[in-house]
Structure formats: structure tokens, C-alpha cells
N, C-alpha and C positions, 0 to 999 in steps of 0.2 A: 715242351711248349704247352702252355695252358690252353684250356678250351676258349678262354677269353681272347688270347693271342690269335688262335686259329680263326675265330669269328671276325676279329679285326682285320686279319689278312684277306679274308674272303669278301669283305665289303666292296673292294674295288670292282668286283665283277657284277655287283648288283646295281651299280650306277651306270645305267644304260648309255648315257651320252659320253661318259668318261672311261668306259671299260676299254683297256688296251687291246684285248683280244677281239672284241666286237669291232673296234676301229680298223684293225688289220683285215679281218674277214670281210667287212663291208667294202673295202677297197679292192680286194682281190677275190671276191666270191665267185666270179665267173671263171669258168675253167680255162679261158683263153688269155687272160691278162698276163700271167707270168710267162707264158710261151711267147707272146708278142714282144714283151720286154726283152726276153732273151734273144730273139731274132734281131730286134733293133739294136741291141748292145753289140752285135757282131758286125754291124755296118754303120758307117757314119750317117748315111741318109738312105732311106728305103721308100720306094714308091708303093702305092696301094696294091697294084697288081703283082708286084714282087712279093709283098707280104702274103697275098692270097695264094700265090704259087708255092711259097715256102710252107704254108700251112694249108694243105689241100682239103682238109676236112672241116674247115670253117666256111660258113656262108658269107658272101659279101656283106649282107645286112648285119650279121653279127660282128664281123670284123670292123665295119664302120662304127657300129654302136660301141664296141669295146675301145676302139681308138679314141672316140669322143670322151668316154669315161676317163681314160688315161690322160687325155689332154686336160680335162677338167681338174684332175688331181695334180696337174703340173708335172707329170712324169714324162709326157711325150709332147714334142713340139711338132705342129703341123705348119708347113710352109707352102704357100701357094705362089706359083710363078705366073706372071701375066704373059702367057704364051698361047698360041692356038695350035693344037688343043691345050687347055690348061694343064699344067704339071703340078702335082701335089706330092711333096715328100715328107716323110716322118723321120724323126730322130729323137733320141733320148735327151731330156733336159739334164742339167747338173743334178737336180733332185733324183731323176731317173737313174743316172749313173751312180749316184751314192747308194742306191738300193741294190745294185747288181752284186756286190760282194756277199750280201746277205742271201740273195736268191741263189747264188752259185754255191754257197755253203749248204743251203737246203737241198739243192740238186745233188751235191756230193754225198750228203747223208742218205738221200733216197737211193742213189746207186749202190752205196755200201750195204743198205738194208733191203734190197730189192726182194729177197726171199720173204 
């Protein structure tokens, strides 16, 4: 491969708005996003307090913020039920479900290479 080919291949990383790596990292840069997606993938619908109990080392504020981000990315659906007290449930969208095989492959790799 020539030096010109190498430089051409590296250009995609210099285009900040189009860089595929930056795009992924910006979506999942928080340490909780992938964990929340994994918890939601194992349940059809999950309430906020259930998520908070499942991930005891996340604060309610950070959980709420991360869920909002995942909702903005169209990975998580938030459903509010008109009850007293109000009930809110979270679930994965089709887009969120489509991401899970990739996350599960990454988890599998991490388990195999734990050392």
C-alpha cells in the first residue's frame, strides 16, 4: 500500500462530523449506556426504579439523563401511563434491538479477553 493510499484511508477520521468512530463514541461515551441497553434487552418493559435497582451504582440523576439521551437517539422508548401515581416504563425500540447483537459480540469479546 502506498503512502498516498494510507493518507487517503486516514482522511475519514479527520472529518469530525462524518467520522464513524467519533459518531459511535459520542453516542455511547457515558459508562452507563451500554449497561442500560443490556438490562432493557432482557425485559420487555422496565420501570425506572427497577433499572435503578438492577444498576445500584448509578445515581437516579445519571440514570435519568442517560435514559433521555438513549431516547433522543431513538434506542429507548419511554411510555407514560395516566395512572395515579404515574407509571413510566422503558423498552428498547427496533433500532435498540438491532444494536444488541453488536453489543453482545463486544461483551463476548471482553469476556474472552478479560485478562
